[in-house]
C-alpha positions in Angstrom: -22.3 -37.2 12.0 -20.1 -34.9 9.9 -19.1 -31.6 11.3 -20.7 -28.7 9.4 -18.1 -26.7 7.5 -17.8 -23.1 8.7 -18.5 -20.2 6.4 -15.0 -18.9 7.4 -11.5 -20.2 7.2 -9.6 -20.0 10.4 -7.0 -17.2 10.5 -4.1 -19.3 11.8 -4.7 -22.2 9.6 -4.9 -19.8 6.7 -1.5 -18.5 7.7 -0.1 -22.0 7.7 -1.3 -22.3 4.1 0.5 -19.0 3.3 3.8 -20.2 4.7 3.3 -23.4 2.7 3.1 -21.3 -0.5 6.4 -19.8 0.5 7.8 -23.3 0.9 6.5 -24.2 -2.5 8.7 -21.4 -3.9 11.7 -23.1 -2.3 10.6 -26.3 -4.0 10.0 -24.7 -7.4 12.7 -26.0 -9.7 12.1 -23.1 -12.1 13.4 -20.7 -9.4 17.2 -20.1 -9.3 18.9 -22.3 -6.6 20.1 -19.5 -4.3 16.7 -17.9 -4.5 15.1 -21.2 -3.4 17.5 -21.2 -0.4 16.3 -17.7 0.5 12.6 -18.8 0.4 13.6 -21.6 2.7 15.0 -19.0 5.1 11.8 -17.0 4.9 9.8 -20.1 5.9 11.9 -20.3 9.1 11.6 -16.6 9.9 7.9 -16.7 9.3 7.5 -19.7 11.6 9.5 -18.0 14.3 7.2 -15.0 14.4 4.1 -17.2 14.1 5.2 -19.3 17.1 6.2 -16.3 19.3 3.0 -14.3 18.6 0.1 -16.3 17.3 0.8 -19.7 18.9 1.9 -18.0 22.1 -1.4 -16.2 22.2 -3.3 -19.5 21.8 -1.2 -21.0 24.7 -2.2 -18.0 26.8 -5.9 -18.7 26.1 -5.5 -22.3 27.0 -3.7 -21.5 30.3 -6.6 -19.1 31.1 -9.0 -21.9 30.6 -10.8 -20.4 27.6 -13.0 -22.9 25.8 -15.1 -20.6 23.7 -15.1 -21.2 19.9 -14.0 -18.4 17.6 -16.1 -17.3 14.7 -14.5 -20.0 12.5 -15.6 -22.8 14.9 -12.3 -23.5 16.8 -11.6 -23.6 20.5 -8.1 -22.7 21.5 -7.3 -26.4 22.4 -8.7 -27.7 19.1 -6.9 -25.1 17.1 -3.6 -25.8 19.0 -3.7 -29.5 18.0 -4.4 -28.7 14.4 -1.7 -26.1 14.2 1.0 -28.3 15.7 0.1 -31.2 13.4 0.3 -28.9 10.3 3.5 -27.1 11.4 5.2 -30.4 12.1 4.4 -31.6 8.6 5.6 -28.4 7.2 8.9 -28.5 9.0 9.4 -32.1 7.7 8.9 -30.9 4.2 11.1 -27.9 4.8 14.1 -30.0 5.8 13.5 -32.5 2.9 13.7 -29.4 0.6 16.9 -28.2 2.4 18.6 -31.5 1.6 17.5 -31.4 -2.0 18.7 -27.8 -2.5 22.1 -28.5 -1.1 22.5 -31.6 -3.2 21.9 -29.3 -6.2 24.2 -26.6 -4.8 26.9 -29.2 -4.4 26.8 -29.9 -8.1 27.3 -26.2 -8.6 30.4 -26.2 -6.4 28.8 -24.8 -3.2 29.1 -27.3 -0.2 28.4 -27.3 3.5 30.7 -30.0 4.8 30.9 -32.1 7.8 34.3 -31.6 9.5 34.9 -35.3 9.0 34.9 -34.7 5.3 37.7 -32.1 5.4 41.3 -32.9 4.4 44.3 -32.4 6.8 45.0 -28.8 5.6 41.3 -27.8 5.8 41.0 -29.3 9.3 44.0 -27.4 10.5 42.6 -24.2 9.1 39.2 -24.5 10.8 41.0 -25.6 14.0 43.1 -22.3 13.9 39.9 -20.3 13.3 38.2 -21.9 16.3 41.1 -21.2 18.6 41.8 -17.7 17.4 38.3 -16.4 16.7 35.6 -18.6 18.2 37.1 -19.9 21.5 37.6 -16.4 23.1 33.9 -15.6 22.5 32.5 -18.8 24.1 31.1 -19.0 27.6 30.3 -22.5 29.0 27.5 -22.3 31.6 27.3 -25.2 34.0 24.1 -26.2 35.7 24.3 -27.7 39.2 23.1 -27.0 42.7 25.1 -23.8 43.0 24.5 -22.5 39.5 20.9 -22.4 38.4 19.8 -22.9 34.8 20.8 -19.7 32.9 18.6 -17.5 30.8 18.3 -19.0 27.4 17.5 -16.3 24.8 14.7 -16.7 22.4 15.6 -17.8 18.8 19.3 -18.1 19.7 21.3 -21.3 19.0 22.8 -23.3 22.0 24.6 -26.5 22.6 23.5 -28.8 25.4 26.6 -30.6 26.7 26.7 -33.8 28.8 30.0 -34.4 30.6 31.7 -37.0 32.7 34.2 -36.0 35.3 37.6 -37.5 34.5 38.0 -40.6 36.7 34.3 -40.7 37.7 32.6 -44.0 38.2 30.5 -45.1 35.1 27.3 -45.0 37.1 27.9 -41.4 38.3 25.2 -39.0 37.0 26.3 -36.9 34.1 27.0 -33.2 34.4 25.1 -30.7 32.3 26.2 -27.5 30.7 25.1 -25.2 27.9 27.1 -23.1 25.4 25.6 -20.4 23.3 26.6 -20.4 19.6 27.6 -16.8 19.2 25.3 -15.0 16.8 27.9 -12.3 16.3 30.0 -14.7 14.3 29.1 -16.0 10.9 27.1 -19.3 11.1 28.8 -20.6 7.9 32.5 -20.7 8.3 34.5 -20.7 5.0 37.0 -23.5 4.5 40.1 -23.0 2.3 39.7 -24.6 -1.1 41.3 -27.9 -2.0 44.1 -27.9 -4.5 42.9 -27.8 -8.1 39.3 -27.3 -6.9 37.0 -24.2 -7.5 34.4 -25.4 -5.0 33.3 -23.1 -2.2 33.2 -25.1 1.0 31.9 -24.2 4.5 31.3 -25.8 7.9 28.6 -24.8 10.3 29.7 -22.9 13.4 27.9 -25.2 15.8 29.6 -28.2 14.4 33.0 -26.5 14.7 32.3 -25.7 18.3 31.1 -29.3 18.9 34.3 -30.7 17.5 36.5 -28.7 19.9 34.1 -28.5 22.8 36.5 -30.3 25.0 38.7 -27.2 25.1 36.1 -25.5 27.3 35.9 -28.2 30.0 39.4 -29.1 31.3 39.2 -32.2 33.5 35.9 -33.4 32.0 35.0 -35.4 29.0 32.0 -34.2 26.9 30.3 -37.3 25.5 27.1 -35.8 24.1 26.7 -32.4 22.4 23.4 -31.4 20.9 22.1 -28.1 19.4 18.8 -26.7 20.7 16.8 -23.6 20.4 13.7 -22.1 22.1 11.1 -19.6 21.0 9.6 -17.4 23.7 6.3 -15.5 23.9 7.2 -12.2 22.3 3.9 -10.3 22.5 4.3 -7.0 24.4 1.6 -6.4 27.1 1.7 -2.6 27.7 -0.2 -0.6 30.2 -0.3 2.6 28.1 -2.8 4.3 30.3 -0.6 4.0 33.4 2.7 4.6 31.6 4.2 8.0 32.5 6.7 7.6 29.7 5.7 5.2 26.9 9.3 5.0 25.6 10.6 3.8 29.0 7.6 1.4 29.3 8.4 -0.2 26.0 12.1 -0.5 26.9 11.0 -2.4 30.1 8.8 -4.7 28.1 11.6 -5.5 25.7 13.7 -6.6 28.6 10.8 -8.7 29.9 10.4 -10.3 26.4 13.7 -12.0 27.0 12.0 -13.8 29.9 8.8 -14.7 28.0 7.3 -18.1 28.5 8.9 -20.7 26.2 6.5 -21.6 23.4 8.6 -24.0 21.3 11.7 -26.2 21.7 13.7 -27.3 18.7 16.3 -30.0 19.1 18.3 -32.1 16.7 16.9 -35.5 15.9 18.4 -38.2 18.1 19.3 -35.9 21.0 20.5 -37.7 24.1 17.3 -38.5 26.2 18.9 -37.3 29.5 19.7 -33.9 27.9 16.3 -33.6 26.3 14.5 -34.4 29.6 16.7 -31.8 31.4 15.7 -29.1 28.9 12.1 -29.9 28.9 12.0 -29.8 32.7 13.9 -26.6 33.1 12.1 -24.8 30.2 8.7 -26.3 31.2 7.9 -27.4 27.6 5.7 -30.4 27.4 4.1 -30.5 23.9 5.6 -28.1 21.4 8.8 -30.1 20.7 10.3 -30.2 17.2 12.9 -32.8 16.5 14.8 -31.5 13.5 16.7 -33.7 10.9 19.2 -31.0 9.9 20.7 -27.7 11.1 18.4 -25.7 13.4 17.2 -22.3 12.3 17.5 -22.1 8.5 17.1 -18.3 8.6 20.9 -18.2 8.1 20.3 -19.2 4.5 19.3 -15.6 3.6 22.7 -14.2 4.4 24.4 -17.3 3.1 22.7 -17.1 -0.3 23.3 -13.3 -0.5 26.9 -13.3 0.4 28.4 -15.8 -2.0 30.6 -14.0 -4.6 29.6 -14.6 -8.2 27.1 -17.3 -9.0 24.7 -14.8 -10.7 23.4 -17.7 -12.8 21.9 -19.0 -9.5 20.1 -15.8 -8.7 17.3 -13.7 -10.2 18.4 -11.2 -12.8 19.2 -8.0 -10.9 16.5 -5.4 -11.0 17.6 -1.8 -11.2 14.7 0.4 -10.1 14.2 3.3 -12.5 13.9 6.9 -11.2 10.3 8.1 -11.7 10.2 9.7 -15.2 8.2 12.7 -13.8 11.2 13.8 -11.7 13.9 12.9 -14.2 14.7 16.3 -15.6 13.9 18.6 -12.7 15.6 20.0 -9.6 12.2 21.2 -8.3 9.9 18.3 -7.3 7.4 20.8 -5.9 6.9 22.3 -9.3 6.1 18.8 -10.8 3.7 17.8 -8.1 2.0 21.2 -8.3 1.1 20.4 -11.9 0.0 16.8 -11.5 -0.1 13.9 -9.1 2.8 11.4 -9.4 2.4 7.6 -8.9 5.3 5.4 -8.0 5.4 1.6 -8.1 8.1 0.0 -6.0 10.5 -1.8 -6.4 10.3 -1.2 -10.1 10.6 2.6 -9.5 13.1 3.9 -7.0 12.3 4.9 -3.5 15.1 7.5 -3.8 12.5 9.9 -5.1 10.9 10.0 -1.6 14.3 10.6 0.0 15.0 13.3 -2.5 11.6 15.0 -1.8 12.3 15.2 1.9 15.8 16.3 1.3 14.6 19.1 -1.0 12.0 20.1 1.6 14.7 20.2 4.3 16.8 22.7 2.5 14.0 24.8 0.8 13.7 28.1 2.6 10.0 28.3 1.7 9.1 25.1 3.5 7.7 25.9 6.9 6.8 22.5 8.2 7.3 18.8 7.6 5.1 16.1 9.2 5.3 12.4 8.7 4.7 9.0 10.2 7.4 6.3 10.7 6.5 2.7 11.4 9.4 0.6 10.3 12.6 2.4 9.2 15.8 1.0 7.8 19.0 0.9 9.7 20.6 3.7 7.6 17.6 5.9 6.9 18.3 8.9 4.6 14.8 10.1 5.6 15.7 10.4 9.2 18.9 12.3 8.4 16.9 14.7 6.2 14.3 15.3 8.9 17.0 16.0 11.4 18.6 18.6 9.0 15.2 20.2 8.5 14.7 20.6 12.3 18.2 21.9 12.8 17.6 24.6 10.1 14.6 25.9 12.1 11.7 24.2 10.3 8.8 22.8 12.3 9.3 19.0 12.0 6.8 16.6 13.6 7.4 12.9 13.4 4.9 10.3 14.6 7.1 7.3 15.6 5.3 4.1 16.2 7.3 2.5 19.1 5.0 -0.6 19.2 5.9 -1.8 15.7 6.5 -5.4 16.6 10.2 -6.5 16.5 11.3 -3.0 15.4 10.8 -1.4 18.8 14.4 -1.0 19.7 15.3 0.5 16.3 12.4 2.9 16.5 13.4 4.0 20.1 16.9 4.8 18.8 15.5 6.9 15.9 13.0 8.7 18.2 15.9 9.8 20.5 18.0 10.9 17.5 15.2 13.0 16.1 14.4 14.6 19.5 18.1 15.5 19.8 17.9 17.3 16.4 15.0 19.3 17.5 12.1 17.4 15.9 8.8 17.1 17.7 8.4 13.4 18.3 5.0 12.0 19.0 4.3 8.4 20.0 0.7 8.3 18.7 -2.6 7.8 20.6 -3.1 5.5 23.6 -4.3 2.1 22.6 -3.7 2.6 18.9 -0.8 1.8 16.6 -0.1 4.5 14.0 0.2 2.4 10.8 -0.8 5.0 8.3 2.0 6.0 5.8 1.8 9.7 5.2 4.2 12.7 4.7 3.0 16.3 4.6 5.1 19.3 3.6 3.7 22.8 4.1 5.2 25.4 1.8 4.9 29.1 1.4 4.2 30.1 -2.2 3.2 33.6 -3.5 1.7 34.7 -0.3 -0.3 31.5 0.4 0.4 28.1 1.8 0.3 25.0 -0.3 0.4 21.4 1.1 2.3 18.6 -0.6 1.4 15.1 0.4 2.9 11.6 -0.1 0.8 8.6 0.9 1.8 5.0 0.5 0.9 1.4 1.0 4.3 0.6 2.5 6.7 1.8 5.2 9.2 4.6 4.7 12.0 2.1 4.5 14.5 2.3 1.6 15.6 -1.3 2.3 12.2 -3.0 2.1 11.3 -0.7 -0.9 13.6 -2.9 -2.9 12.0 -6.1 -1.7 8.3 -5.3 -1.5 5.8 -4.3 -4.1 4.3 -1.0 -2.9 2.6 2.1 -4.3 3.2 5.7 -3.4 1.3 8.8 -4.5 2.5 12.4 -4.5 -0.2 15.0 -4.6 -0.8 18.7 -4.0 -4.6 18.2 -4.3 -6.1 20.7 -1.8 -8.7 18.2 -0.5 -6.0 15.6 0.1 -3.9 18.3 1.7 -6.7 19.4 4.0 -7.3 15.8 5.2 -3.6 15.3 5.7 -3.4 18.3 8.0 -6.5 17.2 9.9 -5.1 13.7 10.4 -1.9 15.0 11.9 -3.9 17.3 14.2 -5.9 14.4 15.5 -2.8 12.3 16.2 -0.6 15.0 17.8 -3.2 17.2 19.5 -6.8 17.5 20.6 -9.3 17.7 17.8 -13.0 17.2 17.4 -14.2 14.4 15.0 -13.4 15.5 11.5 -15.5 14.9 8.4 -13.0 13.4 6.0 -13.4 14.7 2.5 -11.0 12.3 0.7 -9.5 9.9 3.2 -11.0 7.0 5.0 -9.3 6.9 8.4 -9.3 4.1 10.9 -10.5 3.7 13.6 -13.0 6.5 13.0 -14.7 5.8 9.7 -12.6 3.6 7.4 -14.7 0.5 8.0 -17.9 2.4 7.5 -16.6 3.9 4.2 -15.7 0.4 3.0 -19.3 -0.7 3.9 -20.7 2.2 1.8 -18.5 1.4 -1.2 -19.4 -2.3 -1.0 -23.1 -1.5 -0.5 -23.1 0.8 -3.5 -21.8 -2.0 -5.7 -24.5 -4.3 -4.2 -27.2 -1.7 -5.0 -26.0 -1.4 -8.6 -26.0 -5.2 -9.0 -29.6 -5.4 -7.6 -30.6 -2.7 -10.1 -29.3 -4.8 -12.9 -26.1 -2.7 -13.5 -22.6 -4.0 -13.8 -21.0 -4.3 -10.4 -17.4 -5.2 -9.7 -14.9 -5.0 -6.8 -11.2 -5.8 -7.0 -9.3 -5.6 -3.7 -5.6 -6.3 -3.1 -4.2 -6.6 0.4 -2.0 -8.7 2.6 -4.7 -10.2 4.8 -8.5 -10.4 5.1 -9.8 -11.7 8.5 -12.5 -9.3 9.8 -15.8 -11.2 10.0 -18.0 -8.2 9.5 -16.2 -7.1 6.3 -16.3 -10.7 5.0 -20.1 -10.8 5.7 -20.5 -7.6 3.7 -18.6 -9.2 0.8 -20.8 -12.3 1.1 -23.9 -10.0 0.8 -22.5 -8.3 -2.2 -21.8 -11.7 -3.8 -25.3 -12.9 -3.2 -26.6 -9.7 -4.9 -24.5 -10.5 -8.0 -21.4 -8.4 -7.5 -18.3 -9.8 -9.2 -15.6 -9.8 -6.5 -11.9 -10.5 -7.2 -9.6 -10.6 -4.3 -5.8 -10.7 -4.5 -4.7 -11.6 -0.9 -1.1 -12.7 -0.3 -1.5 -14.1 3.2 -4.3 -14.8 5.5 -7.8 -15.0 4.0 -10.7 -16.1 6.3 -13.3 -15.7 3.5 -14.4 -19.0 2.0 -15.0 -18.5 -1.8 -17.2 -20.6 -4.1 -19.8 -21.5 -1.5 -23.2 -21.9 -3.4 -25.7 -19.3 -2.4 -23.1 -17.3 -0.5 -19.8 -16.6 -2.2 -20.0 -18.2 -5.7 -19.2 -14.7 -7.2 -16.0 -14.3 -5.3 -12.6 -15.4 -6.5 -9.5 -15.3 -4.3 -5.9 -15.6 -5.5 -2.6 -15.3 -3.7 0.7 -14.4 -5.4 4.0 -15.4 -3.8 7.0 -14.6 -5.9 10.3 -12.8 -5.9 9.0 -9.7 -4.3 6.7 -9.6 -1.3 3.3 -8.4 -2.5 2.6 -5.7 0.0 0.4 -3.0 -1.6 -3.2 -2.5 -0.6 -5.4 -1.3 -3.5 -9.2 -1.2 -3.9 -11.2 -0.8 -7.1 -14.9 -0.2 -7.3 -16.7 0.0 -10.7 -19.3 2.5 -9.4 -21.7 2.2 -12.4 -18.8 3.1 -14.8 -17.4 6.1 -12.7 -14.5 3.9 -11.5 -12.9 4.7 -8.2 -9.5 3.5 -7.0 -8.0 3.8 -3.5 -4.6 3.0 -2.1 -4.4 2.2 1.6 -2.1 1.3 4.5 -4.8 -1.1 5.9 -5.5 -4.7 5.5 -9.1 -5.8 6.2 -8.3 -7.2 9.6 -9.9 -6.3 12.9 -6.7 -4.8 14.3 -6.3 -2.5 11.2 -9.9 -1.3 11.2 -10.4 -0.8 15.0 -7.0 -0.7 16.8 -4.8 1.2 14.4 -4.6 4.6 12.8 -4.9 3.7 9.1 -5.4 5.6 5.9 -7.2 5.0 2.6 -6.7 7.6 -0.1 -8.5 8.1 -3.4 -6.6 8.4 -6.7 -8.2 11.3 -8.4 -6.3 11.6 -11.7 -7.9 9.4 -14.4 -4.6 8.3 -16.0 -3.2 7.2 -12.7 -6.4 5.3 -11.9 -6.0 3.5 -15.3 -2.4 2.5 -14.4 -3.5 1.1 -11.0 -6.4 -0.8 -12.6 -3.9 -2.3 -15.1 -1.7 -3.3 -12.1 -4.6 -5.2 -10.5 -5.6 -6.9 -13.8 -2.0 -8.0 -14.3 -2.2 -9.7 -10.9 -5.4 -11.4 -11.8 -4.0 -12.7 -15.1 -1.0 -14.3 -13.4 -0.9 -18.0 -14.2 2.6 -18.8 -13.1 2.9 -17.8 -9.4 -0.8 -17.3 -8.6 -2.6 -19.8 -6.5 -6.4 -19.8 -6.2 -8.2 -20.4 -2.8 -10.7 -23.2 -3.0 -13.8 -23.8 -1.0 -12.0 -26.3 1.2 -9.5 -23.6 2.4 -6.6 -25.0 0.4 -4.9 -23.3 -2.6 -4.4 -24.7 -6.1 -1.7 -23.4 -8.5 -3.0 -21.7 -11.6 0.1 -22.9 -13.5 0.3 -25.9 -15.7 -2.3 -25.3 -18.4 -0.5 -26.2 -21.6 -2.9 -24.1 -23.7 -2.3 -20.9 -21.7 0.6 -18.6 -22.4 2.6 -18.2 -19.2 2.0 -14.8 -17.6 4.1 -13.9 -14.5 2.7 -10.6 -13.1 5.9 -9.5 -11.2 8.0 -10.0 -14.3 5.5 -8.2 -16.5 5.2 -5.4 -13.9 8.8 -4.3 -14.9 7.0 -2.8 -17.9 5.1 -0.4 -15.6 7.8 2.2 -16.3 7.1 1.8 -20.0 3.5 2.8 -19.5 4.7 5.9 -17.8 7.1 6.7 -20.6 10.4 5.2 -19.5 11.2 3.6 -22.8 
């Protein structure tokens, strides 16, 4: 008897397919070699987070004895088996790709060598580097009756060392020690070039330490040295209700994260069985073992590929973001925004305009207050500096800092403290909810009245990621948007009765219901014989109720086109249910991060930008924002952006009924159209020439 196929694709299996699409970019011969190496790094980083959060959560469910199926038809144990099988296959492909990429890089004169391949002069040079730079940093940690197994940090690289005491009998049990490969030092150690050679040569730090490991153990002979790495459960479990100081509570949880239950053990293929058994016993890892045929943790390839001098022919052509034309010839951004809304498309247009806006607000004597949300901030944030200056000059500055932004908690704690010292009012959001909305409000005194200037965006206020992610930002002085912005900050920072939003959709209060109304309106138009069309672009779609709404609309005849980069639990193309729904995913040079929704609305088209994906956490457990684009010419630009994505036949993959993706490339009769490359022309539509 065959198992009935679920109407939904499992979220975690869908994520595996997303990471496979990233791996395909590393395998794509049309991508420059060093960019392929970067994609391989992203595959590793993605897997680390997936293991430490999603797989860790499934393990927790299994330990708790949960056997209930989720809405996609999987029990925790059943899903666990499927995930491990698929991730194992993916890692095998990843390392096969690694070897192919470095064979090709070798032909270009970029080599990672074994120390055995070095000549005498090179061997002396790396020996000197080890003794002068590496040796003083290393700490051997023995494991015996008097010295228990040390704390092994998550996602750090270690060497497991088996030793024999000099003069010991052959049958004497080996001694065990571990040595951390210091992450403060570069993983790829440059080797002096050979005479008459222009090749760049490197050795890996762990191999260098292995070669000279005997210097750490006088009187003992190391006879087996094997790299290993563990991934721990990194999900924070906060008791916000009982926390007197949320900042201190999160700092405690960050310390506890270091002791999280091990989720995955990675070892080099062929590891000594005694050492492996020792690790599995001490770390209590039974099943999730990955034996790797190559260097552990390929995330170092991002820095490696980015740090090599020259070799521009092995990289994408550099993109220089243009400054938004609307602000080109003015020193007064307020005057421009007073006259019309301004749309920005990152990374093609520069995020510097946002920094400049806050900077101008900080020094403008007519600005009374600045309020904004911060979710993920760069290490050297000009925005934070400008906010501090504004507070120091006496303006009312309120910053909602989300301390629970996963893996950015420590950085956000540091920013929060710096802002508080400068005199900003720092708010940590509402209990039980992450503040994920991206909004900036400036209140300015003008001719005896107050005017509100607002910036809303699909991405974080982070100038680093703004060069790597595609995101959309909107400046507006529209009074309805300004009124909603004030109400939103009042709800987050104070006590406020439920507000009837005029422009915004806000989660968790009414965003989901607003989406339902918009979808139902298209459904009613379709049933009335009118044209009905929805285009929605986002990172992930996993909320069952929203998916069911889309299924209903499809059954009524609504044309639905979804551009979903990552997880998609909707199953398209099912007869009688979703045959009017098409789903594509685009994985390319830039991370597709913008959330944009289009509704045909009987010809009176509406377009929204949003911070929220259509996931349960975004719609019910986060403060999120969806904002309409009122100006017709800006709506037209955003619709054109969406249609460009839908026309992509180079990097787009289409989700099929079986939950797998098929590339849309390869049709010899179709002219290649790569939406991210074509999007560079967005500035031309706005008059950049």
